[in-house]
C-alpha positions, 0 to 999 in steps of 0.5 A, spaced: 754 758 662 755 760 655 761 758 651 765 764 651 772 761 648 774 765 642 768 769 642 768 777 641 766 780 647 765 788 648 764 791 654 763 799 656 765 802 662 771 797 662 776 800 665 773 799 673 768 797 677 763 792 674 765 793 667 772 791 669 769 785 673 765 782 667 771 783 663 776 779 668 771 773 668 770 773 660 777 773 660 778 767 664 772 764 660 777 765 654 773 770 650 776 775 645 775 782 649 774 789 646 774 794 652 771 800 651 772 806 656 774 813 656 780 812 661 785 810 656 790 809 662 786 804 666 783 801 660 790 799 656 793 797 663 787 792 664 787 790 657 794 788 657 793 784 664 787 780 661 790 779 654 784 783 650 784 789 646 782 796 648 779 802 645 778 809 648 771 810 647 766 816 649 760 812 649 756 819 648 759 820 641 756 816 635 763 817 631 767 813 637 761 808 636 763 807 628 770 806 630 768 801 635 764 797 630 770 797 625 774 794 631 769 789 632 768 787 625 776 786 624 776 782 630 771 777 627 764 780 629 761 781 635 758 775 639 756 778 646 756 786 648 755 789 655 753 796 655 755 798 662 758 805 662 754 809 667 755 815 672 750 819 677 748 826 676 754 829 681 761 827 682 762 822 688 765 827 693 759 832 692 754 833 698 748 829 697 744 836 696 747 836 689 744 830 686 737 833 688 733 835 682 732 842 684 740 843 684 741 840 677 747 843 673 746 843 666 753 841 664 752 835 669 745 833 666 747 833 659 754 829 661 750 824 665 744 823 659 750 822 654 753 816 658 747 813 661 742 813 655 746 816 649 751 811 650 746 805 650 742 807 644 748 809 640 752 802 642 746 798 640 745 802 633 752 801 631 753 794 634 747 790 633 747 789 626 753 786 626 752 781 632 752 773 630 746 769 631 746 766 638 749 772 641 747 776 647 746 784 649 746 785 657 745 793 659 747 795 666 741 799 668 739 799 676 735 798 681 733 805 680 731 803 673 725 800 676 724 803 682 724 810 685 731 813 687 730 819 691 737 821 692 738 822 685 731 823 681 735 824 674 739 818 674 733 814 676 730 817 670 736 815 665 735 808 668 728 808 667 729 810 660 734 804 659 730 799 662 724 801 657 728 801 651 731 794 653 724 791 654 721 794 648 727 792 643 726 784 645 722 783 638 727 786 634 733 783 637 729 776 636 729 777 629 736 778 629 737 772 633 740 775 639 737 776 646 737 783 650 736 783 658 738 789 663 741 787 670 738 792 675 743 792 681 742 795 688 748 798 691 755 796 688 761 798 691 764 802 685 766 809 684 760 812 682 757 811 689 756 818 693 761 818 698 756 821 703 752 814 702 758 810 705 756 809 712 757 804 717 750 801 715 751 801 708 752 794 705 754 794 698 755 788 693 762 787 690 762 788 682 765 780 682 758 778 684 754 782 680 759 780 674 757 773 675 749 775 674 751 779 667 755 773 664 749 768 666 744 773 662 749 772 656 746 765 656 739 767 658 733 764 654 729 770 657 729 776 652 727 784 654 727 783 661 729 787 667 733 783 672 733 786 679 740 784 683 739 786 690 744 782 695 750 778 694 746 771 697 740 772 693 740 771 685 737 776 680 730 775 679 725 778 673 721 785 675 716 785 669 713 790 666 705 791 667 702 786 662 708 782 661 706 775 662 711 772 658 
């Protein structure tokens, strides 16, 4: 496992779910945390509990990322980055038909793309230039970013975009002396799961188990890979793009 002690680590979507679980594990490893989330109340509370810093950040806004970059620089420069914030096309309490392509609402679509895609692009644009050599970026994609997901096709599109970006930035990140990988989990028990999918037969991983994989990827030698994680007891493995034999 990487040595996180006194290393600056930034996490988006950090106030809940997978982001909060990753932040907690990084805190136990001695990291200097910058938690980024749009939920200031929950984020500030978690930062106080973990001994980290919180900054309200709308990841879809480049201006917020410029402020986050300044904050990281003031903390001594960034070593590890987890770009985790993500949402589905409809709120969790919506009926499943509202997740379907033919029922798309423009405001929901733009919000989701802003969080899922712009949040990764703008985050990388703002923070990659200041990352320390030997650092790592882990992006939360989804199993829906490497396989079809008929429940929410537009969410799948956004996560395929993220997976493609991670795969395509390997060379650039290598030049900077950092790695970039994507974790592509199946269902995690977090707030974005549609309530209609929470049936007796549904099995979800805990955020804590997936967080372990995120920290492991911060120490991975591989670069530009998409790592599927589908069950608590099964370790993550690489789903390679066509033509990727490395």
